[in-house]
N, C-alpha and C positions, 0 to 999 in steps of 0.2 A: 163701367168699366168693370173687370170680374175681379173675382177674390183672386183669382193667377193670375192677372198681374198688378196686382197691389204694386208692386218695388215701381211700379215707374208713369203712378200716377199724375206727380205733381212736375219731374221730369217731362210728359210728355205734353201737361199745359205751355211749359215754354217752350218746349218743342212747335208744337201746333198753331202757336200767336208769332212766333217767330218763323215760320214756314209763312203765314196770312199777310205780314209785311213786309216780306223778302219777296213777294206777288206783286202785291202791292208799289214797291219802290219799280219791281222789275220792269211793269204795266207801262206807269206813269212814264219814262225815260225812253220805251221806246213808242210808246204810242204820240208820247208829244217827239220826240225827232218825228216819227213819219208827218206828225200836222207841217209840223217846221217845215216839212221837203213840199204837202204835198196840199197841203192849204185841211180845214174840218170839210166835211161836205155838204154839213148840215148845221144851224143852231144851235138846234137839239143834242147834238150829238158834243159841240161845241161846251153844254151844260152839263152835258155827263160828264166830259172829261174832267172840270170841275170841278162838279160834286163827286165824283170818284177822290180826286186829290182834295179837298177838301176834308171829307172822311178818311182817307189813310193818315192824315198829318192830327187828328184828334184822335186814331189810334194807337198812335205811336208815342202821341202825347202824354196818354195817358196812361197805355204800356209801363212808360220810364220815371211816372210818378210811382204809382204803383208797386213794381218794384221797390223807386228810394222808400218810400209809404209804410209798405204791410209787407213786404216779399225778404228785403234784404235786410233787416231789423231781424225778423222772425228768424230769418237760415245762419244770420252772423252768431245766432248765439248755439245753434249744432254744427256750422260748417265757422269754425272761425276764421280760419288761416287765407280762405278767401281772397282775392281784391276789389273788393267791394270798392277801394278811394279809386281802384282807376276804372272800376264801372261807370262809380260816379260820375268823373273827369267826362269820358265818355257820353253817360245822358244830356251835364248840359252845355258840352259841344254839337251835338246834335241838337237839340233845342234851341238852340242858338240858330241854328240851319231852318230849324221847319219853322222860327217866327218870319224870315225869308221867303220864305214859301206862303205862307198866309197873308204875306204884304201883299204876293202879287195874284190870288187869286180876284180881288176887284178887273183887277186890269186881262187875268187871262177870261173873263165874260165879257168883256168889250166888241164893238169891231174889230179897233186896234190891237191888237193881243200878241200880234209877235214879238213885243221886245221881254213882256213881262211869260212869253213860253219858251224864250233866249234862257232866262235867267230860273224857272220854273226849272229845266234840266238838265244846268249846269249845278245847281242848287242838289236835287237829287240824288247827281253821279257823285256827284262830294259825300251825303249822305250815306248814301249805298257805300263805298266806300271803308267808310267808319265804323256802320252799318255789320258789316262781313265778320271785321275783329273782332267787331264786339261780339257779338252773337256766340263766335267761337271759342270768345273767352267762356263765358257761359256755360255754354252750354256741355264741356269742360268741366267749371267744376263744378252745377250742379248737373250731372248726368245718372241715371238711375242707380244704379254700383253706388253713390257718394249720397242721394236721398236718404235712397231704403237705408244704409249702417247710421243714418244718422236720425232717421224718426219714422216711428211707426207710422202704415196706412191710417187709422186716424189722424196721427198728428198731422199729415196729406191735408188729407180731406179736409179741416176744419182753415188752413193757412191758403186751403184750394177757397172753399167759399169767402173769405174775408178778401184775397186779393178779385175777386169777381163780384162783388161788391162795391168794393174798391173801385172798380172798371167803372159798371155802371153806373157810378154813380159819378163820372167824372171824366167817361168817355166819348159825350154826346148824346143826338137827338137818338133813339134806338130806333126810331124807323128807318135810319144811315148805317149805324154803327151793327147791326144783327144783319142785315143782309152783305152789309160788306164782310166781315166776318166770313158768315157761312162759306155765302157762294166765291170767295177765295182759297178755298180750302178745297182737296178731294175729298171725294166721294165717304172711305174710309174713316180721314178728321173732323170731316162733316156732320157722319155719322157721331160719334163721341160728343162732337161739341155740340151737335141738337137734347142729345139724352139731359145734358145736364140746365136745359133750361128748360124755362115753364109750356107746355104741350099747342096754352095759347095764343103762344107768342109764335113759335113754330109753323102751327098747323091752322090758325087763323086770322091774325092781323098780317105778319109776314105776306103770305099770297091772299092776302084780301084787306082790308084799310090801309096797312101799309104803304102795298103793290104800287099804289102809283107816286109815292116820294121818291119811292130808292128807281123806281124804274128806267129813271132817267140812267143811271148806271150799268144799265145791261148788259149794254155792247163794254165790258171792260170785264164782266168777271164770269167764270166760271160757270157751266150747265148744268 
């Protein structure tokens, strides 16, 4: 992130993770609907879909928890008039549905997966409907101009680091979460996100020791 683009630092972080989660929801819905019609071509694909879905739920839960515990308390001091109450209610409603998704995961990995997959797709569609309206509020309330007018670049960096640390601690296993996040991004977003990660993670662990763990998700990720 160059100094020229200071003002989009924190707003950019929100936009990037929102795009990751939106793509994850759309992929799980479209592929889940496809597999209801055609079935999984093999067990590996079925396991990969379940892992991709499991990681999506972990990332989304951690994202909202990070907003509730870290981002929103800090932003409220600078931008007190935004609809934090409404956003918090949305988080609760989405989390209830994520719990339903998590409860279907064992069934999705079984031979008799159809009933679990039907429930999964229906619940994901309900989440996506809530999510689309929810992020519209966030991206309007916490746009680049609003944040730049209320917080210095250093303050944005500090808050971004705190949010990132919290997400790492609560988002699940990094060998699933890191590839899920990076490879649900286009090349431009991926370059920005990867630049903020340890080089060893991006250049050594991700394509090396971690690859066998996250590889089942590969059919659902961007190149």
